[in-house]
Each structure stands twice: as C-alpha cells, then as structure tokens.
Backbone as CSV, one residue per row, in Angstrom:
resi,resn,N_x,N_y,N_z,CA_x,CA_y,CA_z,C_x,C_y,C_z
1,MET,65.085,-15.890,-10.915,65.840,-15.284,-12.167,65.101,-15.315,-13.529
2,ARG,65.105,-14.373,-13.874,64.317,-14.757,-15.489,65.457,-14.694,-16.593
3,THR,65.230,-15.941,-17.348,65.902,-16.052,-18.220,66.214,-15.228,-19.493
4,ALA,67.294,-15.064,-20.131,67.448,-14.307,-21.286,66.534,-14.620,-22.971
5,ALA,65.983,-13.864,-23.562,65.236,-14.314,-24.732,66.056,-14.900,-25.426
6,PHE,67.608,-14.743,-25.624,68.119,-15.390,-26.482,69.421,-16.273,-26.092
7,SER,70.428,-17.092,-26.544,71.016,-18.002,-26.418,72.622,-17.740,-26.950
8,THR,73.791,-17.542,-26.044,74.921,-17.488,-26.796,75.729,-18.988,-27.225
9,THR,74.834,-20.076,-26.851,75.299,-21.432,-27.380,74.909,-21.718,-28.964
10,ALA,75.971,-21.699,-29.431,75.477,-22.405,-30.926,74.791,-23.458,-30.720
11,TRP,74.075,-23.009,-32.315,72.717,-24.390,-32.354,73.601,-25.508,-33.137
12,GLN,72.621,-26.679,-32.577,73.629,-27.934,-33.169,72.991,-28.282,-34.522
13,CYS,73.663,-28.542,-35.667,73.337,-28.817,-36.844,72.238,-29.800,-37.224
14,LYS,71.173,-29.669,-38.056,70.715,-31.024,-37.495,71.265,-32.107,-38.649
15,ARG,70.967,-33.336,-38.433,71.905,-34.606,-38.389,71.100,-35.006,-39.782
16,LYS,72.074,-35.417,-40.934,71.456,-35.798,-42.134,70.946,-37.495,-41.802
17,THR,69.921,-37.677,-42.562,69.182,-38.680,-42.251,69.231,-39.358,-43.839
18,LYS,70.025,-38.964,-44.632,69.697,-39.571,-46.056,71.251,-39.524,-46.502
19,ASP,71.495,-40.801,-46.832,72.640,-40.982,-47.794,73.143,-40.364,-48.969
20,ASN,73.805,-39.467,-48.963,73.741,-38.707,-50.652,74.651,-39.651,-51.357
21,ASN,75.129,-40.774,-50.764,76.234,-41.686,-51.649,75.707,-42.745,-52.223
22,LYS,75.469,-42.626,-53.765,74.688,-43.368,-54.323,75.645,-44.780,-54.360
23,LYS,76.522,-44.977,-54.025,77.504,-46.024,-54.334,77.938,-46.785,-53.054
24,ARG,77.065,-46.317,-52.038,77.274,-46.772,-50.515,76.788,-48.062,-50.335
25,GLY,77.511,-49.225,-49.913,77.044,-50.588,-49.652,77.498,-51.401,-50.954
26,VAL,78.020,-50.855,-52.118,78.670,-51.747,-53.307,79.970,-52.522,-52.840
27,SER,79.861,-53.354,-53.053,81.053,-54.169,-52.352,81.451,-55.390,-53.917
28,SER,82.697,-55.150,-54.263,82.919,-55.968,-55.302,83.411,-57.770,-54.552
29,LEU,83.623,-57.521,-53.326,84.031,-58.833,-52.734,82.691,-59.371,-52.613
30,TYR,81.732,-58.631,-52.008,80.515,-59.661,-51.566,79.463,-59.073,-52.345
31,GLY,79.443,-58.595,-53.273,78.704,-58.696,-54.622,77.482,-57.806,-54.330
32,SER,77.511,-57.118,-53.511,76.202,-56.546,-52.855,75.632,-54.822,-53.635
33,GLY,74.802,-54.926,-53.760,74.284,-53.663,-54.480,74.341,-53.029,-53.933
34,PRO,73.676,-51.692,-54.245,73.406,-50.298,-53.730,72.225,-50.350,-52.812
35,ARG,72.575,-48.989,-51.868,71.235,-49.816,-50.511,70.260,-49.150,-51.165
36,GLU,70.454,-47.954,-52.145,68.806,-47.707,-52.871,68.400,-48.086,-54.126
37,HIS,67.335,-48.345,-54.380,67.402,-48.553,-55.926,67.063,-47.404,-57.067
38,LEU,67.891,-47.697,-58.290,68.319,-46.887,-59.148,67.070,-46.627,-60.187
39,SER,66.584,-45.664,-60.780,65.820,-45.879,-61.698,66.610,-45.622,-63.035
40,MET,66.262,-46.455,-63.666,66.769,-46.479,-65.393,66.248,-46.689,-66.124
41,SER,64.942,-46.118,-66.103,63.948,-46.026,-67.125,64.286,-44.788,-68.219
42,ASP,65.034,-43.749,-67.555,65.211,-42.992,-68.706,66.737,-43.035,-69.735
43,VAL,67.260,-44.371,-69.488,68.617,-44.771,-70.071,67.898,-45.632,-70.716
44,PRO,68.606,-45.342,-71.976,68.275,-46.811,-73.257,69.275,-47.979,-72.961
45,LEU,68.674,-48.890,-72.937,69.601,-50.170,-72.509,70.278,-50.590,-74.123
46,PRO,71.400,-50.962,-73.724,72.231,-51.131,-75.408,71.838,-52.396,-75.871
47,LYS,71.623,-52.441,-77.321,71.576,-53.369,-78.146,72.551,-53.986,-79.322
48,PRO,72.655,-55.578,-79.142,73.756,-56.081,-79.667,73.824,-55.818,-81.267
49,ARG,74.588,-55.571,-81.762,74.983,-54.998,-83.273,74.461,-56.318,-84.049
50,ASP,73.319,-56.395,-85.332,73.573,-57.436,-86.164,74.581,-57.286,-86.578
51,PHE,75.407,-56.730,-87.310,76.420,-56.801,-88.340,77.733,-57.473,-87.531
52,LYS,77.803,-58.291,-88.022,79.185,-59.073,-87.549,80.199,-58.877,-88.664
53,PRO,81.426,-58.228,-88.449,82.387,-58.045,-89.404,83.386,-59.451,-90.063
54,LYS,83.452,-59.683,-91.339,84.079,-60.805,-91.612,85.551,-60.851,-91.406
55,VAL,86.192,-61.588,-90.747,87.561,-61.306,-90.967,88.071,-62.216,-91.841
56,ALA,89.418,-61.755,-92.283,89.856,-62.185,-93.437,90.952,-63.268,-92.865
57,VAL,91.003,-64.475,-92.877,92.138,-65.346,-92.212,92.884,-66.006,-93.297
58,ASP,94.152,-65.874,-93.383,95.217,-66.285,-94.222,95.113,-67.936,-94.101
59,GLU,94.846,-68.312,-95.056,95.041,-70.131,-95.502,96.371,-70.618,-95.044
60,ASN,97.234,-70.041,-95.355,98.676,-70.592,-95.119,99.370,-69.878,-93.784
61,HIS,98.818,-69.427,-92.971,99.229,-68.985,-91.394,99.551,-69.760,-90.696
62,GLY,100.740,-69.344,-90.023,101.470,-70.294,-89.131,100.768,-71.175,-88.287
63,LEU,99.736,-70.329,-87.628,99.416,-71.181,-86.249,98.442,-72.100,-86.746
64,TRP,98.079,-72.403,-88.280,97.429,-73.848,-88.537,98.354,-74.736,-88.162
65,GLY,99.473,-74.674,-88.439,100.357,-75.878,-87.523,100.092,-76.175,-86.097
66,PHE,99.612,-75.973,-85.527,99.046,-76.342,-84.351,97.775,-77.032,-84.517
67,PHE,97.271,-77.480,-85.597,96.100,-78.431,-85.503,96.324,-79.123,-86.375
68,PRO,95.978,-80.219,-86.596,96.051,-81.558,-87.713,95.796,-81.069,-89.379
69,ALA,94.377,-80.211,-89.338,94.775,-79.850,-90.989,93.897,-78.547,-90.295
70,ARG,93.572,-78.011,-91.875,93.061,-76.297,-91.614,91.865,-76.391,-91.057
71,GLY,91.235,-75.787,-90.070,89.735,-76.123,-89.744,89.355,-77.275,-88.937
72,LYS,90.304,-77.994,-88.622,90.193,-79.420,-87.616,90.864,-79.131,-86.488
73,LEU,90.081,-79.854,-85.406,90.436,-79.455,-84.177,91.629,-80.467,-83.410
74,LEU,90.633,-81.877,-83.759,91.440,-82.937,-83.582,91.495,-84.146,-84.205
75,PRO,92.468,-84.512,-84.456,92.640,-86.204,-85.069,91.625,-87.237,-84.904
76,THR,91.295,-87.927,-85.558,90.491,-89.202,-85.138,91.094,-90.211,-84.688
77,PRO,91.059,-91.266,-83.806,91.758,-92.419,-83.134,92.356,-92.936,-84.293
78,GLN,91.812,-93.301,-85.044,92.821,-94.175,-86.292,93.828,-93.129,-86.883
79,GLU,94.076,-91.888,-87.158,94.557,-90.916,-87.645,95.675,-90.558,-86.341
80,ALA,95.184,-90.589,-85.157,95.955,-90.592,-83.715,97.310,-91.768,-83.839
81,GLU,96.529,-92.671,-84.192,97.412,-94.341,-83.881,98.277,-94.375,-85.131
82,SER,97.961,-94.105,-86.487,98.860,-94.334,-87.748,99.938,-93.377,-87.518
83,HIS,101.316,-93.882,-87.123,102.233,-92.940,-87.509,103.233,-93.987,-87.396
84,GLY,104.363,-92.955,-88.385,105.341,-93.810,-88.657,106.279,-94.008,-87.324
85,ARG,107.673,-94.372,-87.834,108.750,-94.846,-86.559,109.615,-93.732,-86.570
86,ALA,110.733,-93.516,-85.801,111.689,-92.660,-85.519,112.619,-92.698,-86.842
87,TRP,113.322,-91.823,-87.094,114.455,-91.859,-87.888,115.615,-92.158,-87.124
88,THR,116.890,-93.037,-87.735,117.712,-93.542,-87.553,118.588,-93.007,-87.684
89,VAL,119.984,-93.127,-86.849,121.215,-92.160,-87.209,121.582,-92.824,-88.269
90,GLU,121.739,-93.754,-88.913,122.471,-94.521,-90.111,121.646,-93.311,-91.342
91,GLU,120.183,-93.467,-91.114,119.787,-92.725,-92.337,120.070,-91.221,-92.140
92,LEU,119.894,-90.531,-91.066,120.602,-89.449,-90.880,121.509,-88.584,-91.373
93,ARG,123.142,-89.435,-91.111,124.055,-89.474,-91.449,123.855,-89.047,-93.168
94,LYS,123.278,-89.282,-93.525,123.022,-89.399,-95.157,122.651,-87.987,-95.469
95,LYS,122.000,-87.656,-94.447,121.225,-86.374,-94.831,121.921,-84.817,-94.960
96,SER,121.735,-83.608,-95.611,122.860,-82.634,-95.458,122.175,-81.691,-94.402
97,TRP,123.024,-80.618,-94.191,122.453,-79.632,-93.322,121.050,-78.988,-93.006
98,GLU,120.882,-78.753,-94.550,119.383,-77.997,-94.662,118.323,-79.337,-94.250
99,ASP,118.549,-80.383,-94.921,117.380,-81.449,-94.708,117.315,-81.941,-93.076
100,LEU,118.499,-81.947,-92.535,118.462,-82.003,-90.732,117.793,-80.733,-90.325
101,HIS,117.967,-79.754,-90.988,117.190,-78.256,-90.429,115.884,-78.486,-90.591
102,SER,115.520,-78.484,-91.786,113.960,-78.945,-91.950,113.581,-80.072,-91.138
103,LEU,114.176,-80.980,-90.930,113.488,-82.118,-90.438,113.285,-81.651,-88.705
104,TRP,114.178,-80.871,-87.954,114.117,-80.275,-86.938,112.704,-79.690,-86.760
105,TRP,112.372,-78.814,-87.810,111.366,-77.697,-87.442,109.838,-78.870,-87.820
106,VAL,109.933,-79.695,-88.648,109.026,-80.779,-88.802,108.784,-81.099,-87.180
107,CYS,109.713,-81.555,-87.152,109.058,-82.465,-85.458,108.509,-81.203,-84.557
108,CYS,109.468,-79.944,-84.643,108.954,-78.821,-83.439,107.108,-78.435,-84.033
109,LYS,107.070,-78.372,-85.067,105.489,-78.558,-85.356,104.720,-79.668,-85.295
110,GLU,105.369,-80.935,-85.209,104.352,-82.308,-84.815,104.518,-82.203,-83.483
111,ARG,105.062,-81.714,-82.632,105.077,-81.394,-81.131,104.312,-80.507,-80.716
112,ASN,104.124,-79.459,-81.375,103.089,-78.476,-80.733,101.694,-79.009,-81.248
113,MET,101.397,-79.562,-82.396,100.382,-80.314,-82.875,99.535,-81.261,-81.906
114,LEU,100.522,-81.877,-81.513,100.089,-83.083,-80.264,99.854,-82.446,-79.054
115,ALA,100.931,-81.233,-78.614,100.569,-80.498,-77.526,98.995,-79.968,-77.157
116,THR,98.471,-79.205,-78.505,97.272,-78.624,-78.591,96.099,-80.014,-78.691
117,SER,96.802,-81.193,-79.312,95.370,-82.007,-78.904,95.358,-82.674,-77.786
118,ARG,96.425,-82.395,-77.241,96.190,-83.398,-75.604,95.603,-82.189,-74.904
119,ALA,95.870,-80.892,-74.806,95.048,-80.100,-74.012,94.199,-79.849,-74.265
120,GLU,93.292,-80.211,-75.540,91.659,-80.263,-75.965,91.015,-81.195,-75.142
121,LEU,92.060,-82.356,-75.568,91.223,-83.752,-74.749,91.053,-83.606,-73.399
122,GLU,92.028,-83.095,-72.637,91.538,-83.022,-71.206,90.609,-81.743,-70.728
123,ARG,90.626,-80.605,-71.828,89.699,-79.678,-71.595,88.376,-80.198,-71.972
124,GLY,87.943,-81.045,-73.052,86.805,-81.665,-73.311,86.204,-83.187,-72.357
125,LYS,87.246,-83.605,-71.787,87.576,-84.739,-71.103,86.563,-85.642,-72.331
126,LEU,87.343,-86.157,-73.606,86.356,-86.892,-74.274,86.783,-88.446,-73.905
127,GLY,88.318,-88.747,-73.287,88.527,-90.013,-73.061,89.185,-91.038,-73.749
128,PHE,89.841,-90.458,-74.924,90.573,-91.246,-75.766,91.906,-90.430,-76.657
129,GLY,92.603,-91.293,-77.082,93.807,-90.578,-77.776,95.000,-90.125,-76.750
130,GLU,94.890,-90.302,-75.733,95.807,-89.960,-74.661,97.091,-90.970,-74.664
131,ARG,96.685,-92.142,-75.193,98.103,-93.085,-75.202,98.669,-93.112,-76.753
132,GLU,97.660,-92.909,-77.776,98.097,-92.465,-79.145,99.284,-91.624,-79.157
133,PHE,98.444,-90.293,-78.449,99.657,-88.977,-78.357,100.869,-89.143,-78.000
134,GLU,101.211,-89.922,-76.668,102.138,-89.883,-75.934,103.271,-91.024,-76.787
135,LEU,102.669,-92.028,-77.267,103.859,-92.499,-78.601,103.758,-92.072,-79.464
136,ARG,103.252,-91.384,-80.010,103.177,-90.580,-81.474,104.617,-89.600,-80.947
137,ASP,104.362,-88.829,-79.701,105.484,-87.705,-79.261,106.738,-88.398,-79.070
138,GLY,107.017,-89.674,-78.657,107.639,-90.508,-78.066,108.713,-90.533,-79.078
139,GLU,107.901,-90.887,-80.597,108.774,-91.133,-81.836,109.483,-89.674,-82.266
140,VAL,108.946,-88.634,-82.016,109.257,-87.476,-82.707,110.315,-87.254,-81.315
141,GLN,110.272,-87.482,-80.445,111.495,-87.095,-79.541,112.817,-87.715,-79.559
142,ARG,112.682,-89.055,-80.148,113.693,-89.829,-80.181,114.177,-89.243,-81.735
143,THR,113.638,-89.052,-82.681,113.990,-88.638,-83.947,114.696,-87.124,-83.754
144,MET,114.529,-86.278,-82.540,115.017,-84.918,-82.372,116.379,-85.150,-81.512
145,ARG,116.045,-86.587,-80.924,117.498,-86.929,-80.138,118.843,-87.438,-81.009
146,ARG,118.276,-87.892,-81.818,119.059,-88.334,-82.883,119.659,-87.286,-84.075
147,ILE,118.917,-86.427,-84.366,119.417,-85.468,-85.062,120.618,-84.731,-84.604
148,LYS,120.264,-84.463,-83.139,121.547,-84.298,-82.472,122.875,-84.912,-82.269
149,HIS,122.244,-85.853,-82.300,123.464,-87.051,-82.135,124.046,-87.317,-83.396
150,THR,123.717,-86.774,-84.678,123.878,-86.878,-85.840,125.051,-85.440,-85.810
151,LEU,124.684,-84.293,-85.600,125.356,-83.275,-85.867,126.303,-83.170,-84.589
152,THR,126.287,-83.860,-83.266,127.601,-83.757,-82.640,128.666,-84.845,-83.477
153,GLU,128.185,-85.641,-83.615,129.184,-86.453,-84.819,130.148,-85.622,-85.827
154,ARG,129.385,-84.956,-86.482,129.916,-84.006,-87.494,130.867,-83.100,-87.286
155,PHE,130.176,-82.381,-85.708,131.210,-81.403,-84.885,132.345,-82.275,-84.672
156,TYR,132.500,-83.136,-84.017,133.639,-83.950,-84.082,134.562,-84.012,-84.856
157,LEU,134.227,-84.522,-85.926,134.769,-84.926,-87.190,135.399,-83.744,-87.961
158,TRP,134.578,-82.725,-87.649,135.198,-81.153,-88.061,136.643,-80.965,-87.440
159,GLN,136.350,-81.299,-85.925,137.446,-80.681,-85.107,138.500,-81.695,-85.330
160,ASP,138.647,-82.766,-85.532,139.450,-83.802,-85.998,140.333,-83.330,-87.190
161,ALA,139.316,-83.014,-88.221,139.773,-82.584,-89.253,140.423,-80.925,-89.580
162,ASN,140.053,-80.385,-88.253,140.670,-79.304,-88.396,142.146,-79.145,-87.585
163,ASP,142.492,-79.905,-86.968,143.539,-80.124,-85.928,144.480,-80.817,-87.280
164,VAL,144.155,-81.552,-87.656,145.087,-82.442,-88.980,145.641,-81.091,-89.894
165,ALA,144.565,-80.693,-90.433,145.119,-79.480,-91.348,145.860,-78.512,-90.625
166,LYS,145.832,-77.843,-89.476,146.850,-77.468,-89.065,148.230,-77.842,-88.615
167,SER,148.570,-79.378,-88.610,149.964,-79.665,-88.606,150.086,-80.088,-90.088
168,ASP,149.274,-79.352,-91.223,149.573,-79.917,-92.687,150.454,-78.659,-92.593
169,PRO,151.593,-78.848,-93.743,152.419,-77.636,-94.004,151.812,-76.671,-95.462
170,GLU,151.132,-77.768,-95.902,150.539,-77.384,-97.549,149.179,-76.600,-97.139
171,ILE,148.596,-76.574,-95.973,147.704,-75.997,-95.887,147.549,-74.931,-94.724
172,ASP,147.322,-73.660,-94.767,147.131,-72.604,-94.431,145.710,-71.795,-94.100
173,LEU,145.139,-72.182,-92.811,143.913,-71.953,-92.282,143.255,-70.640,-92.137
174,GLU,144.540,-69.772,-92.083,144.371,-68.334,-91.895,144.877,-67.364,-93.657
175,ALA,144.563,-67.872,-94.625,144.695,-67.435,-95.692,143.902,-66.095,-96.014
176,ALA,144.343,-65.074,-96.231,143.543,-63.866,-97.006,142.853,-64.229,-98.006
177,ASN,143.576,-64.673,-98.857,142.780,-64.595,-100.067,141.972,-65.893,-100.446
178,GLY,141.643,-66.507,-99.461,140.713,-67.623,-99.459,141.495,-69.380,-99.843
179,LYS,142.657,-68.743,-100.364,143.357,-70.447,-101.242,144.441,-70.636,-99.752
180,VAL,143.159,-71.924,-99.424,143.582,-72.690,-97.739,144.662,-73.479,-98.520
181,TYR,144.666,-74.332,-99.520,145.654,-74.719,-99.559,146.779,-74.876,-100.924
182,LYS,147.812,-74.765,-100.313,149.159,-74.447,-101.206,150.177,-75.413,-101.087
183,PRO,149.903,-76.625,-102.426,151.068,-77.351,-102.638,152.710,-76.573,-102.577
184,SER,153.553,-77.675,-102.253,154.995,-77.524,-102.281,155.735,-78.105,-103.956
185,GLU,154.294,-78.786,-104.481,154.767,-78.838,-105.799,153.845,-79.289,-106.599
186,TYR,153.962,-78.911,-107.922,152.583,-79.002,-109.055,152.795,-80.245,-109.851
187,GLU,151.979,-80.962,-110.092,152.301,-82.062,-111.168,151.728,-81.592,-112.242
188,ASP,152.624,-81.777,-113.482,152.772,-81.704,-114.988,151.229,-81.999,-115.483
189,GLU,150.648,-80.895,-116.085,149.338,-81.123,-116.633,149.613,-81.510,-117.916
190,ILE,149.000,-82.846,-118.339,149.261,-83.664,-119.322,147.866,-83.504,-120.258
191,PRO,147.940,-83.123,-121.272,146.690,-82.678,-122.233,145.940,-84.007,-122.758
192,GLU,144.680,-83.969,-122.374,144.299,-85.187,-122.980,143.638,-85.212,-124.228
193,PRO,143.675,-86.391,-124.946,143.321,-86.711,-126.144,142.048,-85.921,-126.237
194,ASP,141.367,-85.670,-127.589,139.769,-85.534,-127.976,139.146,-86.563,-127.980
195,SER,137.988,-86.498,-127.434,137.411,-87.556,-127.389,137.075,-88.478,-128.718
196,TRP,137.172,-87.740,-130.048,136.252,-87.988,-131.031,137.811,-88.971,-132.302
197,SER,138.806,-88.653,-131.367,139.945,-88.889,-132.046,140.482,-90.378,-131.706
198,LYS,140.881,-91.163,-132.692,140.674,-92.938,-132.619,142.517,-92.661,-132.563
199,PRO,143.022,-93.904,-131.745,144.149,-94.397,-131.940,144.812,-94.742,-133.136
200,GLY,145.807,-94.306,-133.904,146.453,-94.727,-134.888,145.701,-93.961,-136.161
201,ARG,145.198,-92.641,-135.837,144.595,-91.735,-137.013,144.734,-90.365,-136.133
202,ARG,145.387,-89.618,-137.323,145.413,-88.129,-137.240,144.186,-87.322,-137.100
203,ALA,144.407,-85.978,-136.484,143.447,-85.211,-135.999,142.367,-85.030,-136.916
204,ASP,142.995,-84.847,-138.455,142.063,-84.170,-139.597,141.352,-85.760,-139.963
205,GLY,141.869,-86.820,-139.734,140.569,-87.994,-140.014,141.664,-88.874,-140.828
206,ASN,142.506,-88.688,-141.611,143.185,-89.124,-142.271,144.263,-90.330,-141.951
207,ALA,144.369,-91.638,-142.239,145.569,-92.587,-141.796,147.037,-92.272,-141.650
208,ALA,147.755,-92.048,-140.759,149.060,-91.773,-140.600,149.739,-93.021,-140.911
209,THR,151.003,-93.236,-141.647,152.023,-93.913,-141.529,153.278,-93.800,-140.558
210,SER,153.614,-95.078,-140.692,154.892,-94.974,-139.357,155.725,-93.980,-139.709
211,GLN,156.095,-93.553,-140.969,157.218,-91.970,-141.108,156.189,-91.029,-141.016
212,GLY,154.734,-90.837,-140.475,154.331,-89.764,-140.946,153.859,-89.052,-141.810
213,ARG,154.133,-89.660,-142.782,153.601,-89.083,-144.059,152.447,-89.472,-144.888
214,GLU,151.856,-88.626,-145.720,150.506,-88.981,-146.453,150.754,-89.995,-147.159
215,PRO,149.573,-90.597,-147.624,149.706,-91.943,-147.928,149.585,-91.781,-149.222
216,ASP,149.293,-90.456,-150.186,149.642,-90.412,-151.569,150.982,-89.860,-151.943
217,GLU,151.753,-89.505,-150.785,153.216,-88.885,-150.746,154.107,-90.411,-150.571
218,GLN,153.478,-91.516,-150.098,154.308,-92.855,-149.826,154.334,-93.550,-150.922
219,THR,152.779,-93.300,-151.603,152.817,-94.112,-152.750,153.755,-93.680,-153.880
220,THR,153.748,-92.481,-153.893,154.551,-91.665,-155.094,156.081,-91.887,-154.836
221,LEU,156.718,-91.954,-153.449,158.157,-92.154,-153.251,158.446,-93.628,-153.697
222,GLY,157.201,-94.357,-153.533,157.848,-96.027,-153.840,157.682,-96.422,-155.123
223,ARG,157.154,-95.141,-156.121,157.460,-95.706,-157.624,158.486,-95.761,-158.178
C-alpha cells in the first residue's frame, strides 16, 4: 500500500527549552538567586548622598527625660549609687495637692530614666550598675506608694467631714448660690478701735476729762 503525501494528524508544537521567566528559582526562604546571570552593565549603580540634612532638636524635648542628662546615655557608677532616701508619710502630709502631683510625675520620669539605663546595660553587657539601679528604683517606688497612702488618708478624712456636714443643720451642701454655711444666729459685730488711738485720749488727739469736756472749757468753768 502506498502512503499519502500528507497527514491529517496535528503536528506537535516544539517544546520550549528556554525559561522566559527571569525570576524562576528566586526564593526568599532559601536565599537562592536567579537561574540565569543577569547583566547590569547598562544600569547605573546608586551613589550615597554627600549631603546630610541637619535636623533641629529641641533642647527641652520631653524624651530627654529618659536619659540622665541631655546627650548622656548612662550615668556613671558614682552617680548611680548617689541617691537619696524615699519620702516619708509624715513629710508628704504637709504637702499640697499640687506638690504631690508634681512629685508623682518626677518619680515617673525617674523610673523611665532607670528603665532606659537598665535596658542599655543589658544591651551593651557593661557589667555594672544593675544593683545600684535596682536600689534606686526601690526608693522611688516606696515614695510613690506613700503618696498614694497620703492621698487615701485625705480622701477618708474628706468623707468623714462630708458625713458630719450632712448632719449639721446649719450647712447646706446642695446650696445653689454657693453659700454652704447658713448659721441660725449671727453675732453682733463690735467695731474695733483704730490702731493709732490710745486709751484715755480722743480720736482728735486731745486729752479728754471725766466729764468729756475740753481742757479749756473745764478751766473756764472752774474759775
């Protein structure tokens, strides 16, 4: 039998032997590069900038409170161990609300500074100051606990005074005009004498007699 000069079977496409994907084989997990070398001769490499902008830093910025001083990362061992004692409750009882509020935030800033210093000691493995910072932090925490103790005492005293005021008929805590104290009886006001007047003399400076007459009139009547 003689075969035909043509075939009705579809010709198979030629298999591609070149990978057109340039990123084939690149893996972020294994750190592998591309399968084919890429030329970068026509691409200019970036150059670092010679100009470095000068950033203006505020000298009174709040973040400086995390450090012992401005531009200083860690205190010296002598500075770390030279600290005072904690405030006592007797001393804090004499302070006003504004003083206690200011002292509380001073303690917060001190603890932030100590936490920053301890983190730098651990990062740099300097091997000193850990015990000093721990003792200093303990004194600051004792002061903060005693501040809360003092404020708790004042709150209890305010509650007691409020309960006593509610039972007093002369005190109206819900007064709309702000006049809380409403006494039932008023004392008579006695005018105080002038500070420059002396006993036995009148306000005009002349000496007064027992009858209240002027000296020249008494002399005239006695003649």
